All heavy atoms as TSV, in Angstrom:
chain	resi	resn	atom	element	x	y	z
A	1	ARG	N	N	105.648	110.838	80.787
A	1	ARG	CA	C	107.133	110.700	80.786
A	1	ARG	C	C	107.529	109.426	81.501
A	1	ARG	O	O	106.830	108.952	82.406
A	1	ARG	CB	C	107.702	111.801	81.501
A	1	ARG	CG	C	107.897	113.050	80.592
A	1	ARG	CD	C	108.698	114.040	81.263
A	1	ARG	NE	N	107.729	115.043	81.860
A	1	ARG	CZ	C	108.002	116.141	82.436
A	1	ARG	NH1	N	109.273	116.478	82.555
A	1	ARG	NH2	N	107.133	116.948	82.850
A	2	GLY	N	N	108.695	109.015	81.149
A	2	GLY	CA	C	109.323	107.878	81.883
A	2	GLY	C	C	109.053	106.555	81.162
A	2	GLY	O	O	108.460	106.534	80.035
A	3	GLY	N	N	109.552	105.481	81.793
A	3	GLY	CA	C	109.468	104.182	81.078
A	3	GLY	C	C	108.518	103.294	81.877
A	3	GLY	O	O	108.099	103.517	82.927
A	4	ILE	N	N	108.321	102.105	81.146
A	4	ILE	CA	C	107.435	101.077	81.761
A	4	ILE	C	C	108.207	99.713	81.538
A	4	ILE	O	O	108.741	99.465	80.474
A	4	ILE	CB	C	106.015	101.075	81.180
A	4	ILE	CG1	C	105.189	100.034	81.932
A	4	ILE	CG2	C	106.019	100.813	79.686
A	4	ILE	CD1	C	103.675	100.203	81.615
A	5	ARG	N	N	108.216	98.898	82.611
A	5	ARG	CA	C	108.785	97.610	82.534
A	5	ARG	C	C	107.709	96.657	83.190
A	5	ARG	O	O	107.311	96.909	84.393
A	5	ARG	CB	C	110.119	97.481	83.218
A	5	ARG	CG	C	111.195	98.181	82.503
A	5	ARG	CD	C	112.520	97.770	83.033
A	5	ARG	NE	N	112.852	98.448	84.228
A	5	ARG	CZ	C	113.718	98.117	85.172
A	5	ARG	NH1	N	114.501	97.052	84.928
A	5	ARG	NH2	N	113.921	98.776	86.280
A	6	TYR	N	N	107.456	95.556	82.446
A	6	TYR	CA	C	106.512	94.577	83.016
A	6	TYR	C	C	107.238	93.656	83.968
A	6	TYR	O	O	108.317	93.105	83.677
A	6	TYR	CB	C	105.820	93.843	81.916
A	6	TYR	CG	C	104.856	94.704	81.196
A	6	TYR	CD1	C	105.329	95.301	79.938
A	6	TYR	CD2	C	103.617	95.081	81.605
A	6	TYR	CE1	C	104.395	96.138	79.244
A	6	TYR	CE2	C	102.836	95.862	80.909
A	6	TYR	CZ	C	103.201	96.414	79.754
A	6	TYR	OH	O	102.430	97.361	79.116
A	7	VAL	N	N	106.610	93.494	85.232
A	7	VAL	CA	C	107.245	92.566	86.261
A	7	VAL	C	C	106.614	91.225	86.234
A	7	VAL	O	O	107.197	90.253	86.420
A	7	VAL	CB	C	107.114	93.321	87.595
A	7	VAL	CG1	C	107.658	92.453	88.759
A	7	VAL	CG2	C	107.856	94.625	87.571
A	8	PHE	N	N	105.307	91.276	85.953
A	8	PHE	CA	C	104.415	90.063	86.015
A	8	PHE	C	C	103.228	90.260	85.104
A	8	PHE	O	O	102.580	91.237	85.168
A	8	PHE	CB	C	104.057	89.693	87.429
A	8	PHE	CG	C	103.035	88.525	87.505
A	8	PHE	CD1	C	103.600	87.250	87.603
A	8	PHE	CD2	C	101.660	88.683	87.353
A	8	PHE	CE1	C	102.699	86.168	87.658
A	8	PHE	CE2	C	100.899	87.656	87.496
A	8	PHE	CZ	C	101.274	86.315	87.573
A	9	VAL	N	N	102.958	89.249	84.278
A	9	VAL	CA	C	101.783	89.295	83.472
A	9	VAL	C	C	101.037	87.886	83.638
A	9	VAL	O	O	101.752	86.843	83.315
A	9	VAL	CB	C	102.072	89.478	81.995
A	9	VAL	CG1	C	100.823	89.434	81.106
A	9	VAL	CG2	C	102.731	90.848	81.845
A	10	GLY	N	N	99.787	87.867	84.111
A	10	GLY	CA	C	99.090	86.696	84.279
A	10	GLY	C	C	97.672	86.773	83.735
A	10	GLY	O	O	97.277	87.873	83.310
A	11	ALA	N	N	96.869	85.770	83.972
A	11	ALA	CA	C	95.577	85.789	83.483
A	11	ALA	C	C	94.693	86.858	84.152
A	11	ALA	O	O	93.765	87.389	83.572
A	11	ALA	CB	C	94.996	84.415	83.640
A	12	ASP	N	N	94.918	86.971	85.512
A	12	ASP	CA	C	94.081	87.910	86.249
A	12	ASP	C	C	94.865	89.113	86.943
A	12	ASP	O	O	94.205	89.915	87.611
A	12	ASP	CB	C	93.418	87.120	87.390
A	12	ASP	CG	C	92.401	86.110	86.861
A	12	ASP	OD1	O	91.619	86.522	85.877
A	12	ASP	OD2	O	92.368	84.948	87.226
A	13	ALA	N	N	96.061	89.195	86.563
A	13	ALA	CA	C	96.913	90.335	87.243
A	13	ALA	C	C	97.978	90.751	86.262
A	13	ALA	O	O	98.545	89.957	85.574
A	13	ALA	CB	C	97.462	89.857	88.594
A	14	LEU	N	N	98.339	92.029	86.387
A	14	LEU	CA	C	99.351	92.676	85.645
A	14	LEU	C	C	100.207	93.515	86.565
A	14	LEU	O	O	99.630	94.401	87.293
A	14	LEU	CB	C	98.799	93.513	84.562
A	14	LEU	CG	C	99.785	94.365	83.734
A	14	LEU	CD1	C	100.720	93.462	82.877
A	14	LEU	CD2	C	98.935	95.281	82.791
A	15	CYS	N	N	101.504	93.337	86.679
A	15	CYS	CA	C	102.314	94.143	87.552
A	15	CYS	C	C	103.411	94.830	86.643
A	15	CYS	O	O	104.048	94.176	85.871
A	15	CYS	CB	C	102.946	93.263	88.617
A	15	CYS	SG	S	103.950	94.152	89.843
A	16	TYR	N	N	103.522	96.169	86.874
A	16	TYR	CA	C	104.527	96.872	86.018
A	16	TYR	C	C	105.214	97.920	86.875
A	16	TYR	O	O	104.794	98.341	87.889
A	16	TYR	CB	C	103.920	97.370	84.781
A	16	TYR	CG	C	102.736	98.332	85.120
A	16	TYR	CD1	C	102.863	99.673	85.200
A	16	TYR	CD2	C	101.446	97.880	85.261
A	16	TYR	CE1	C	101.785	100.521	85.476
A	16	TYR	CE2	C	100.314	98.582	85.456
A	16	TYR	CZ	C	100.541	99.967	85.557
A	16	TYR	OH	O	99.424	100.791	85.787
A	17	LEU	N	N	106.432	98.272	86.409
A	17	LEU	CA	C	107.262	99.298	87.013
A	17	LEU	C	C	107.184	100.605	86.129
A	17	LEU	O	O	107.466	100.532	84.975
A	17	LEU	CB	C	108.633	98.838	87.122
A	17	LEU	CG	C	109.664	99.540	88.082
A	17	LEU	CD1	C	109.182	99.479	89.495
A	17	LEU	CD2	C	110.975	98.737	87.989
A	18	ARG	N	N	106.806	101.694	86.697
A	18	ARG	CA	C	106.829	102.984	86.057
A	18	ARG	C	C	108.100	103.743	86.563
A	18	ARG	O	O	108.211	103.944	87.884
A	18	ARG	CB	C	105.550	103.724	86.285
A	18	ARG	CG	C	104.354	103.185	85.636
A	18	ARG	CD	C	104.357	103.423	84.160
A	18	ARG	NE	N	104.219	104.873	83.900
A	18	ARG	CZ	C	104.676	105.555	82.815
A	18	ARG	NH1	N	105.143	104.850	81.818
A	18	ARG	NH2	N	104.517	106.857	82.708
A	19	GLU	N	N	108.868	104.185	85.698
A	19	GLU	CA	C	110.175	104.868	86.115
A	19	GLU	C	C	110.340	106.128	85.448
A	19	GLU	O	O	110.143	106.362	84.297
A	19	GLU	CB	C	111.354	103.910	85.806
A	19	GLU	CG	C	111.288	102.554	86.462
A	19	GLU	CD	C	112.390	101.699	85.994
A	19	GLU	OE1	O	112.349	101.222	84.941
A	19	GLU	OE2	O	113.320	101.484	86.846
A	20	THR	N	N	110.856	107.131	86.287
A	20	THR	CA	C	111.379	108.375	85.753
A	20	THR	C	C	112.768	108.501	86.384
A	20	THR	O	O	113.157	107.713	87.209
A	20	THR	CB	C	110.508	109.637	86.175
A	20	THR	OG1	O	110.567	109.762	87.617
A	20	THR	CG2	C	109.138	109.522	85.715
A	21	GLU	N	N	113.404	109.505	86.056
A	21	GLU	CA	C	114.787	109.725	86.533
A	21	GLU	C	C	114.758	109.918	88.111
A	21	GLU	O	O	115.729	109.413	88.783
A	21	GLU	CB	C	115.401	110.988	86.013
A	21	GLU	CG	C	116.846	111.171	86.257
A	21	GLU	CD	C	117.529	112.249	85.467
A	21	GLU	OE1	O	117.249	112.413	84.281
A	21	GLU	OE2	O	118.240	113.070	86.158
A	22	GLY	N	N	113.744	110.439	88.631
A	22	GLY	CA	C	113.720	110.624	90.028
A	22	GLY	C	C	112.769	109.785	90.880
A	22	GLY	O	O	112.715	109.799	92.118
A	23	GLU	N	N	112.011	108.821	90.273
A	23	GLU	CA	C	111.083	108.032	91.004
A	23	GLU	C	C	110.762	106.690	90.308
A	23	GLU	O	O	110.733	106.576	89.067
A	23	GLU	CB	C	109.777	108.770	91.153
A	23	GLU	CG	C	108.687	108.220	92.050
A	23	GLU	CD	C	107.546	109.079	92.302
A	23	GLU	OE1	O	107.049	109.693	91.352
A	23	GLU	OE2	O	107.196	109.215	93.506
A	24	ARG	N	N	110.469	105.678	91.129
A	24	ARG	CA	C	110.150	104.328	90.566
A	24	ARG	C	C	108.879	103.874	91.316
A	24	ARG	O	O	108.906	103.843	92.646
A	24	ARG	CB	C	111.217	103.339	90.799
A	24	ARG	CG	C	112.515	103.583	89.967
A	24	ARG	CD	C	113.690	102.697	90.326
A	24	ARG	NE	N	113.267	101.390	90.707
A	24	ARG	CZ	C	114.029	100.396	90.760
A	24	ARG	NH1	N	115.317	100.563	90.543
A	24	ARG	NH2	N	113.706	99.153	91.105
A	25	LEU	N	N	107.765	103.603	90.578
A	25	LEU	CA	C	106.528	103.120	91.184
A	25	LEU	C	C	106.280	101.708	90.616
A	25	LEU	O	O	106.356	101.447	89.426
A	25	LEU	CB	C	105.420	104.076	90.795
A	25	LEU	CG	C	105.520	105.513	91.217
A	25	LEU	CD1	C	104.391	106.314	90.652
A	25	LEU	CD2	C	105.629	105.726	92.775
A	26	LEU	N	N	105.791	100.889	91.555
A	26	LEU	CA	C	105.400	99.521	91.270
A	26	LEU	C	C	103.865	99.491	91.277
A	26	LEU	O	O	103.243	99.853	92.326
A	26	LEU	CB	C	105.961	98.546	92.215
A	26	LEU	CG	C	105.706	97.082	91.921
A	26	LEU	CD1	C	106.358	96.602	90.676
A	26	LEU	CD2	C	106.209	96.208	93.093
A	27	CYS	N	N	103.254	99.165	90.206
A	27	CYS	CA	C	101.771	99.118	90.076
A	27	CYS	C	C	101.298	97.635	89.829
A	27	CYS	O	O	101.931	96.856	89.068
A	27	CYS	CB	C	101.341	99.922	88.926
A	27	CYS	SG	S	101.878	101.655	89.029
A	28	LEU	N	N	100.218	97.358	90.492
A	28	LEU	CA	C	99.590	95.990	90.378
A	28	LEU	C	C	98.031	96.213	90.026
A	28	LEU	O	O	97.384	96.758	90.939
A	28	LEU	CB	C	99.760	95.175	91.623
A	28	LEU	CG	C	99.000	93.871	91.675
A	28	LEU	CD1	C	99.407	92.922	90.625
A	28	LEU	CD2	C	99.224	93.225	93.111
A	29	ALA	N	N	97.665	95.774	88.920
A	29	ALA	CA	C	96.162	95.773	88.552
A	29	ALA	C	C	95.715	94.324	88.474
A	29	ALA	O	O	96.302	93.608	87.803
A	29	ALA	CB	C	96.053	96.536	87.255
A	30	SER	N	N	94.615	94.050	89.149
A	30	SER	CA	C	94.060	92.743	89.102
A	30	SER	C	C	92.610	92.815	88.914
A	30	SER	O	O	91.942	93.553	89.386
A	30	SER	CB	C	94.392	91.928	90.387
A	30	SER	OG	O	93.906	92.605	91.512
A	31	ARG	N	N	92.117	91.910	88.002
A	31	ARG	CA	C	90.629	91.866	87.678
A	31	ARG	C	C	89.953	90.788	88.529
A	31	ARG	O	O	88.716	90.754	88.427
A	31	ARG	CB	C	90.400	91.619	86.280
A	31	ARG	CG	C	90.868	90.304	85.756
A	31	ARG	CD	C	90.628	90.129	84.253
A	31	ARG	NE	N	91.042	88.837	83.845
A	31	ARG	CZ	C	90.733	88.367	82.632
A	31	ARG	NH1	N	90.035	89.038	81.779
A	31	ARG	NH2	N	91.230	87.167	82.338
A	32	ALA	N	N	90.640	89.891	89.162
A	32	ALA	CA	C	90.060	88.843	90.025
A	32	ALA	C	C	91.110	88.339	91.053
A	32	ALA	O	O	92.319	88.641	90.848
A	32	ALA	CB	C	89.622	87.667	89.083
A	33	PRO	N	N	90.654	87.680	92.050
A	33	PRO	CA	C	91.661	87.129	93.019
A	33	PRO	C	C	92.712	86.269	92.295
A	33	PRO	O	O	92.395	85.639	91.279
A	33	PRO	CB	C	90.881	86.322	93.969
A	33	PRO	CG	C	89.506	86.945	93.896
A	33	PRO	CD	C	89.332	87.394	92.471
A	34	HIS	N	N	93.923	86.223	92.729
A	34	HIS	CA	C	94.997	85.451	92.134
A	34	HIS	C	C	96.002	85.121	93.117
A	34	HIS	O	O	95.926	85.574	94.368
A	34	HIS	CB	C	95.685	86.257	91.031
A	34	HIS	CG	C	96.152	87.657	91.543
A	34	HIS	ND1	N	97.380	87.844	92.152
A	34	HIS	CD2	C	95.463	88.914	91.562
A	34	HIS	CE1	C	97.440	89.076	92.515
A	34	HIS	NE2	N	96.365	89.700	92.117
A	35	GLU	N	N	96.977	84.268	92.952
A	35	GLU	CA	C	97.990	83.935	93.882
A	35	GLU	C	C	98.847	85.155	94.122
A	35	GLU	O	O	99.037	85.968	93.228
A	35	GLU	CB	C	98.923	82.785	93.280
A	35	GLU	CG	C	98.255	81.451	93.121
A	35	GLU	CD	C	97.871	80.849	94.498
A	35	GLU	OE1	O	98.664	80.931	95.475
A	35	GLU	OE2	O	96.721	80.394	94.627
A	36	PRO	N	N	99.386	85.338	95.380
A	36	PRO	CA	C	100.196	86.420	95.666
A	36	PRO	C	C	101.406	86.376	94.653
A	36	PRO	O	O	101.836	85.317	94.313
A	36	PRO	CB	C	100.660	86.235	97.042
A	36	PRO	CG	C	99.531	85.444	97.651
A	36	PRO	CD	C	99.059	84.551	96.612
A	37	ILE	N	N	101.925	87.534	94.333
A	37	ILE	CA	C	102.984	87.723	93.372
A	37	ILE	C	C	104.322	87.952	94.072
A	37	ILE	O	O	104.458	88.979	94.739
A	37	ILE	CB	C	102.670	88.783	92.278
A	37	ILE	CG1	C	101.432	88.392	91.608
A	37	ILE	CG2	C	103.839	88.993	91.364
A	37	ILE	CD1	C	100.866	89.535	90.794
A	38	ARG	N	N	105.292	87.241	93.810
A	38	ARG	CA	C	106.681	87.409	94.393
A	38	ARG	C	C	107.491	88.365	93.357
A	38	ARG	O	O	107.505	88.166	92.227
A	38	ARG	CB	C	107.470	86.137	94.532
A	38	ARG	CG	C	106.826	85.253	95.502
A	38	ARG	CD	C	107.824	84.175	95.959
A	38	ARG	NE	N	107.148	83.323	96.938
A	38	ARG	CZ	C	106.993	83.543	98.210
A	38	ARG	NH1	N	107.366	84.667	98.730
A	38	ARG	NH2	N	106.336	82.694	99.002
A	39	VAL	N	N	108.066	89.438	94.002
A	39	VAL	CA	C	108.835	90.412	93.240
A	39	VAL	C	C	110.209	90.536	94.006
A	39	VAL	O	O	110.333	90.264	95.166
A	39	VAL	CB	C	108.174	91.735	93.168
A	39	VAL	CG1	C	106.879	91.605	92.284
A	39	VAL	CG2	C	107.850	92.276	94.467
A	40	PRO	N	N	111.239	91.032	93.234
A	40	PRO	CA	C	112.556	91.145	93.861
A	40	PRO	C	C	112.712	92.501	94.632
A	40	PRO	O	O	113.849	92.804	95.014
A	40	PRO	CB	C	113.481	91.176	92.558
A	40	PRO	CG	C	112.628	91.727	91.546
A	40	PRO	CD	C	111.207	91.312	91.749
A	41	PHE	N	N	111.635	93.170	94.962
A	41	PHE	CA	C	111.768	94.490	95.669
A	41	PHE	C	C	111.327	94.247	97.137
A	41	PHE	O	O	110.400	93.602	97.413
A	41	PHE	CB	C	110.833	95.438	95.048
A	41	PHE	CG	C	110.983	95.502	93.537
A	41	PHE	CD1	C	109.979	95.052	92.708
A	41	PHE	CD2	C	112.148	96.074	92.942
A	41	PHE	CE1	C	110.074	95.127	91.328
A	41	PHE	CE2	C	112.264	96.129	91.577
A	41	PHE	CZ	C	111.226	95.707	90.777
A	42	ARG	N	N	112.109	94.810	98.033
A	42	ARG	CA	C	111.868	94.607	99.435
A	42	ARG	C	C	111.378	95.855	100.168
A	42	ARG	O	O	110.525	95.737	101.063
A	42	ARG	CB	C	113.158	94.175	100.182
A	42	ARG	CG	C	113.683	92.856	99.648
A	42	ARG	CD	C	112.797	91.725	100.141
A	42	ARG	NE	N	113.370	90.445	99.574
A	42	ARG	CZ	C	112.689	89.750	98.581
A	42	ARG	NH1	N	111.602	90.181	98.129
A	42	ARG	NH2	N	113.196	88.596	98.177
A	43	SER	N	N	111.798	97.019	99.758
A	43	SER	CA	C	111.405	98.247	100.469
A	43	SER	C	C	110.359	99.016	99.667
A	43	SER	O	O	110.643	99.747	98.696
A	43	SER	CB	C	112.617	99.124	100.673
A	43	SER	OG	O	112.294	100.304	101.329
A	44	LEU	N	N	109.082	98.777	100.029
A	44	LEU	CA	C	107.902	99.292	99.265
A	44	LEU	C	C	107.112	100.221	100.193
A	44	LEU	O	O	106.694	99.841	101.248
A	44	LEU	CB	C	107.079	98.191	98.762
A	44	LEU	CG	C	107.729	97.181	97.846
A	44	LEU	CD1	C	106.705	96.084	97.435
A	44	LEU	CD2	C	108.161	97.899	96.463
A	45	GLU	N	N	106.898	101.443	99.721
A	45	GLU	CA	C	105.988	102.401	100.371
A	45	GLU	C	C	104.738	102.397	99.740
A	45	GLU	O	O	104.535	102.723	98.571
A	45	GLU	CB	C	106.645	103.783	100.359
A	45	GLU	CG	C	105.831	104.836	100.948
A	45	GLU	CD	C	106.320	106.260	100.657
A	45	GLU	OE1	O	107.428	106.406	100.104
A	45	GLU	OE2	O	105.587	107.197	100.956
A	46	THR	N	N	103.627	102.075	100.508
A	46	THR	CA	C	102.311	101.982	99.954
A	46	THR	C	C	101.750	103.399	99.669
A	46	THR	O	O	101.726	104.232	100.551
A	46	THR	CB	C	101.289	101.263	100.921
A	46	THR	OG1	O	101.850	99.946	101.184
A	46	THR	CG2	C	99.913	101.126	100.371
A	47	LEU	N	N	101.397	103.587	98.389
A	47	LEU	CA	C	100.680	104.885	98.028
A	47	LEU	C	C	99.191	104.687	97.814
A	47	LEU	O	O	98.412	105.564	98.043
A	47	LEU	CB	C	101.366	105.423	96.795
A	47	LEU	CG	C	102.858	105.739	96.842
A	47	LEU	CD1	C	103.370	106.168	95.489
A	47	LEU	CD2	C	103.177	106.712	97.929
A	48	VAL	N	N	98.813	103.557	97.104
A	48	VAL	CA	C	97.368	103.193	96.867
A	48	VAL	C	C	97.224	101.771	97.118
A	48	VAL	O	O	97.981	100.880	96.667
A	48	VAL	CB	C	97.081	103.549	95.418
A	48	VAL	CG1	C	95.709	103.087	95.094
A	48	VAL	CG2	C	97.256	105.142	95.115
A	49	GLY	N	N	96.066	101.432	97.788
A	49	GLY	CA	C	95.816	99.975	97.995
A	49	GLY	C	C	96.433	99.382	99.268
A	49	GLY	O	O	96.750	100.141	100.232
A	50	ASP	N	N	96.573	98.112	99.289
A	50	ASP	CA	C	97.119	97.291	100.467
A	50	ASP	C	C	98.631	97.335	100.550
A	50	ASP	O	O	99.291	97.483	99.568
A	50	ASP	CB	C	96.656	95.863	100.421
A	50	ASP	CG	C	95.119	95.799	100.442
A	50	ASP	OD1	O	94.455	96.655	100.943
A	50	ASP	OD2	O	94.699	94.676	99.888
A	51	ASP	N	N	99.052	97.158	101.776
A	51	ASP	CA	C	100.506	97.083	101.948
A	51	ASP	C	C	101.071	95.696	101.388
A	51	ASP	O	O	100.266	94.723	101.291
A	51	ASP	CB	C	100.842	97.039	103.500
A	51	ASP	CG	C	100.643	98.439	104.152
A	51	ASP	OD1	O	100.614	99.433	103.392
A	51	ASP	OD2	O	100.425	98.510	105.343
A	52	ALA	N	N	102.295	95.739	101.021
A	52	ALA	CA	C	102.926	94.482	100.516
A	52	ALA	C	C	103.902	94.073	101.595
A	52	ALA	O	O	104.546	94.781	102.161
A	52	ALA	CB	C	103.671	94.747	99.258
A	53	GLU	N	N	104.010	92.728	101.729
A	53	GLU	CA	C	105.003	92.194	102.631
A	53	GLU	C	C	106.245	92.128	101.842
A	53	GLU	O	O	106.219	92.159	100.558
A	53	GLU	CB	C	104.561	90.665	103.069
A	53	GLU	CG	C	103.303	90.735	103.970
A	53	GLU	CD	C	102.939	89.320	104.437
A	53	GLU	OE1	O	103.825	88.456	104.484
A	53	GLU	OE2	O	101.836	89.159	104.678
A	54	ALA	N	N	107.357	91.980	102.430
A	54	ALA	CA	C	108.746	92.006	101.775
A	54	ALA	C	C	108.820	91.073	100.613
A	54	ALA	O	O	108.866	89.860	100.745
A	54	ALA	CB	C	109.777	91.730	102.797
A	55	GLY	N	N	108.726	91.629	99.429
A	55	GLY	CA	C	108.802	90.810	98.182
A	55	GLY	C	C	107.611	90.051	97.758
A	55	GLY	O	O	107.626	89.306	96.832
A	56	VAL	N	N	106.407	90.259	98.456
A	56	VAL	CA	C	105.256	89.541	98.084
A	56	VAL	C	C	104.103	90.508	97.928
A	56	VAL	O	O	103.791	91.214	98.977
A	56	VAL	CB	C	104.910	88.407	99.152
A	56	VAL	CG1	C	103.612	87.640	98.708
A	56	VAL	CG2	C	106.016	87.448	99.282
A	57	LEU	N	N	103.486	90.589	96.831
A	57	LEU	CA	C	102.394	91.430	96.632
A	57	LEU	C	C	101.000	90.730	96.833
A	57	LEU	O	O	100.953	89.527	96.569
A	57	LEU	CB	C	102.384	91.962	95.130
A	57	LEU	CG	C	103.714	92.601	94.657
A	57	LEU	CD1	C	103.585	93.225	93.292
A	57	LEU	CD2	C	104.051	93.698	95.598
A	58	PRO	N	N	99.998	91.481	97.286
A	58	PRO	CA	C	98.730	90.889	97.624
A	58	PRO	C	C	97.998	90.217	96.434
A	58	PRO	O	O	98.163	90.606	95.322
A	58	PRO	CB	C	97.883	92.023	98.196
A	58	PRO	CG	C	98.569	93.234	97.740
A	58	PRO	CD	C	99.937	92.903	97.490
A	59	GLY	N	N	97.160	89.177	96.736
A	59	GLY	CA	C	96.527	88.398	95.769
A	59	GLY	C	C	95.020	88.697	95.658
A	59	GLY	O	O	94.357	87.941	94.947
A	60	GLY	N	N	94.528	89.705	96.273
A	60	GLY	CA	C	93.079	90.008	96.198
A	60	GLY	C	C	92.753	90.668	94.943
A	60	GLY	O	O	93.603	91.248	94.166
A	61	GLY	N	N	91.426	90.713	94.565
A	61	GLY	CA	C	90.995	91.397	93.413
A	61	GLY	C	C	89.466	91.324	93.185
A	61	GLY	O	O	88.893	90.487	93.869
A	62	PRO	N	N	88.960	92.184	92.376
A	62	PRO	CA	C	89.647	93.175	91.691
A	62	PRO	C	C	90.198	94.310	92.548
A	62	PRO	O	O	89.649	94.671	93.547
A	62	PRO	CB	C	88.509	93.723	90.727
A	62	PRO	CG	C	87.286	93.338	91.329
A	62	PRO	CD	C	87.479	92.103	92.201
A	63	ALA	N	N	91.316	94.779	92.135
A	63	ALA	CA	C	92.080	95.786	92.904
A	63	ALA	C	C	93.119	96.512	92.096
A	63	ALA	O	O	93.580	95.992	91.015
A	63	ALA	CB	C	92.688	95.173	94.124
A	64	PHE	N	N	93.613	97.651	92.589
A	64	PHE	CA	C	94.769	98.379	91.974
A	64	PHE	C	C	95.625	98.891	93.117
A	64	PHE	O	O	95.010	99.441	94.069
A	64	PHE	CB	C	94.238	99.514	91.142
A	64	PHE	CG	C	95.344	100.209	90.404
A	64	PHE	CD1	C	95.942	99.648	89.323
A	64	PHE	CD2	C	95.878	101.412	90.815
A	64	PHE	CE1	C	96.995	100.229	88.686
A	64	PHE	CE2	C	96.916	102.077	90.159
A	64	PHE	CZ	C	97.455	101.474	89.039
A	65	HIS	N	N	96.862	98.691	93.081
A	65	HIS	CA	C	97.832	99.022	94.032
A	65	HIS	C	C	99.041	99.704	93.419
A	65	HIS	O	O	99.303	99.516	92.328
A	65	HIS	CB	C	98.380	97.841	94.779
A	65	HIS	CG	C	97.365	96.874	95.325
A	65	HIS	ND1	N	96.702	97.015	96.435
A	65	HIS	CD2	C	96.887	95.806	94.669
A	65	HIS	CE1	C	95.905	95.972	96.692
A	65	HIS	NE2	N	95.967	95.161	95.616
A	66	VAL	N	N	99.576	100.707	94.257
A	66	VAL	CA	C	100.840	101.435	93.847
A	66	VAL	C	C	101.703	101.519	95.014
A	66	VAL	O	O	101.270	101.913	96.103
A	66	VAL	CB	C	100.412	102.850	93.251
A	66	VAL	CG1	C	101.785	103.532	92.814
A	66	VAL	CG2	C	99.452	102.789	92.102
A	67	TRP	N	N	102.927	101.208	94.798
A	67	TRP	CA	C	104.020	101.311	95.843
A	67	TRP	C	C	105.223	102.101	95.240
A	67	TRP	O	O	105.499	101.959	94.055
A	67	TRP	CB	C	104.511	99.945	96.304
A	67	TRP	CG	C	103.448	99.033	96.810
A	67	TRP	CD1	C	103.039	98.938	98.120
A	67	TRP	CD2	C	102.696	98.099	96.177
A	67	TRP	NE1	N	102.112	98.009	98.302
A	67	TRP	CE2	C	101.906	97.501	97.041
A	67	TRP	CE3	C	102.653	97.658	94.933
A	67	TRP	CZ2	C	101.020	96.422	96.710
A	67	TRP	CZ3	C	101.823	96.663	94.494
A	67	TRP	CH2	C	101.021	96.083	95.394
A	68	ARG	N	N	105.805	102.938	96.157
A	68	ARG	CA	C	107.017	103.596	95.743
A	68	ARG	C	C	108.227	102.717	96.198
A	68	ARG	O	O	108.268	102.267	97.306
A	68	ARG	CB	C	107.157	104.957	96.398
A	68	ARG	CG	C	108.364	105.689	96.123
A	68	ARG	CD	C	108.442	107.091	96.627
A	68	ARG	NE	N	107.487	107.951	96.006
A	68	ARG	CZ	C	106.523	108.662	96.640
A	68	ARG	NH1	N	106.359	108.520	97.999
A	68	ARG	NH2	N	105.672	109.374	96.064
A	69	LEU	N	N	109.141	102.572	95.250
A	69	LEU	CA	C	110.416	101.785	95.636
A	69	LEU	C	C	111.444	102.716	96.202
A	69	LEU	O	O	111.632	103.811	95.678
A	69	LEU	CB	C	110.898	101.144	94.343
A	69	LEU	CG	C	110.332	99.771	93.960
A	69	LEU	CD1	C	108.938	99.909	93.623
A	69	LEU	CD2	C	111.126	99.134	92.840
A	70	HIS	N	N	112.100	102.198	97.204
A	70	HIS	CA	C	113.143	103.031	97.778
A	70	HIS	C	C	114.542	102.251	97.598
A	70	HIS	O	O	114.577	101.139	97.409
A	70	HIS	CB	C	112.945	103.158	99.289
A	70	HIS	CG	C	111.789	104.041	99.554
A	70	HIS	ND1	N	111.714	105.410	99.471
A	70	HIS	CD2	C	110.511	103.717	99.979
A	70	HIS	CE1	C	110.628	105.897	99.745
A	70	HIS	NE2	N	109.812	104.864	100.091
């Protein structure tokens, strides 16, 4: 259930937003190291993977991360 919106699509990383009526999750899948990704979200709760700094997602890889948006 819910929707998906792509936030960033690159050669080595894909970032997308999964949304339902009650929750928004930001997911980052990377197959190789890449430049950190800037996003317009500031309040991110880490659920899987590394913490994100305010508005900047980590550039390591291969990796998978999930953050809850508040």
